[in-house]
N, C-alpha and C positions, 0 to 999 in steps of 0.2 A: 462932228459933222451933223448937220440938221437938214431939214426940208426934204425928207424922204417922201416920195409920192407912194404911199402905202397901197392905194387902190391899184396903181400900175403893177407893183410887185406882187400883190396878193392874187392877181388874176393870171400871172404867168404859170404855165404848167411845169416848166423847168427852168432852172437858172444855172449859171456856172458855179462850180464849187466855191470859187473865191467870192462870188456875189452872195452866196448863201452864208458863208462865214462872216462877211461884212454885215449883212442885214440882221443876222441874229445878234450881232454886237451893237446894232444901232448905227452903223456906218452906212452912208449913202454910196452905193457902188458907182453911181453916175458921177460922183466927185472924186473917184479914185482913178488915177491915170492908168490906162490899160496895161496889164502886166506884160513883160517880155519873157518869152520862153527860150531857155538856153538849149544847146545841142542835146542835153540829157533829158529834156522835157520839163525841167524845173521852172516854175514861175518865179519871176523876180519883179518886185514892186518898188515904186518910188516911195521910200519910207516917209518922205515929207508929207504925203497925203494922209498919214495916220497919226501924226503927233506921237504921243506916248502909248497909243492903242495898238501899235504894230505887234509887239510880242504876243499879246492875247489873240489878236487876229490870226497870226501865223500858227499859233498852237491850235486854234479852232479849225483853221484850214487843213492842217495836217491830219487832224482827227476826222474831218469830213471826208477827205480823200481816202484815208485808211479804212473807214467803215462803210463807204458808199456801196461797195459790192457785197460785203458781209451782211449788211442790214437791208439789202435789196431796195435802196433808193437811188441807185446809180442810173445814169442815162449815158448815152454816147457822148464822146468828145468833151470829157471833163464837166459834164452837167449832172445835175441831180433833179429828181422829181421833187419839186419844191414842197408840196404838201407832205409827202412821205418823209422828206428831210425834216420838216417842222415837227412831225410826230416823233421822230427819233430824237431830235434836239431837246424836245420838252419831256417826253415820257421816258426816254432811256438815259440821255445824258443829264437831264435836269438842269439845262443851261438857263440862266436868266436871259430874258429877251424883252424887246420893246413890247408894250402893252398890246399893240395891234397884232403882232405875231403871236403873242401868248393867247389871245382870244381865239385866233384861228387854230392854233395847236391844240388847245383844250377841246375844241369842237370836232376834232378829227376822229374818225373811227377807222381803225386799221383794216377791218373787214371790207368796209366800203372802198378804201383806198386800193385794196388788192383787186377788187372787181374792175377797176379802171386800168389795171396794168396792161391788159391786152390792147386796149385802145391806144394807150401811150406807146406801146411797142410798135404798132402800125404807123403812128405818126412819126416815130423816130426812124423807121425804115424808109418812109417817104422822104424825110429830111436827108438821110444818108444818100439816097438816090440823087437828090437835088445837089448835095455837096459834091458827089462824084461828077455830075454834069458840070458844075462850076469849075472843078479842077480840069476837066477835059477841055472846056472852053479856054481856061487860063493857059493851058499848054498850047492851044492853037494860036493864042494871041502873042506868043513869043516872037512871032514874025512881025507884029505891029511895031511901028517906029517908037511908040511910047510903052511898049510892052516887054522890053528886054528883061526888066526886073519887076518884082511885085511892087516895089516902092514907086517906080515910074508909072506903072499902070494904075495904081491906087491914086496917085496924084492926078493923073490924066482924067480918070473917071470922076473923081470928086470935083474937079474943076469943070468938067463937061456937064455934069448933072448936079449942080449945087443945091437945087431945091428939093431933091429927092433923098429922104432919110436913108434909104438903102444904099446910097452911094457916098455917105459920109465916111471919112477916112477910118475912124475906129471900127465901123461896121464892116467895111471892106477888108480891113486887116484881119478881123476875127473870122470872117467867112472864108478868106483865102487860107488862113491857118487851119480852120476846121476842114476845109476841102482837102488840103494836103494830108491831114491825119486820116480822113476817110479813105483817101486813095491809098495810103500806106498800109491800111489794115485789111 
């Protein structure tokens, strides 16, 4: 996979664990079909998006998930602090990565990253509150003619607001999933 918008990704404060595993491997997360989560919470990917890179991707993803809390780069809802993740991936795991990420990782200072943790925690709390609001509104929309299921509501919203990025089907699917997780915890 090619054509990764590195400026876009390098500016993100946090990314999903699977996006981090893909980026460090040089795979474009925007070209990967959004994963489906089973009842046990396990992510399932369309392997056709990876070619022969899936086994390495899955191994990296498993390590990211396993070490996120231990290495203190975890964020809520299966996300990681991207810069802290890059520090860990380069300095601890010694993973090879695309040149752009390697340059970022080499320039990171763990002490400076620790200073921003409180700011990130506040932003995550705000996002959690937003997700809880989204879920509460979702519950209220159960009475809407197109809101009986998430699928119906997502389809309705994406067709009603086609020019707004926040109402694209994958974005809505993820926000609803995150909102449900935030409500459950």
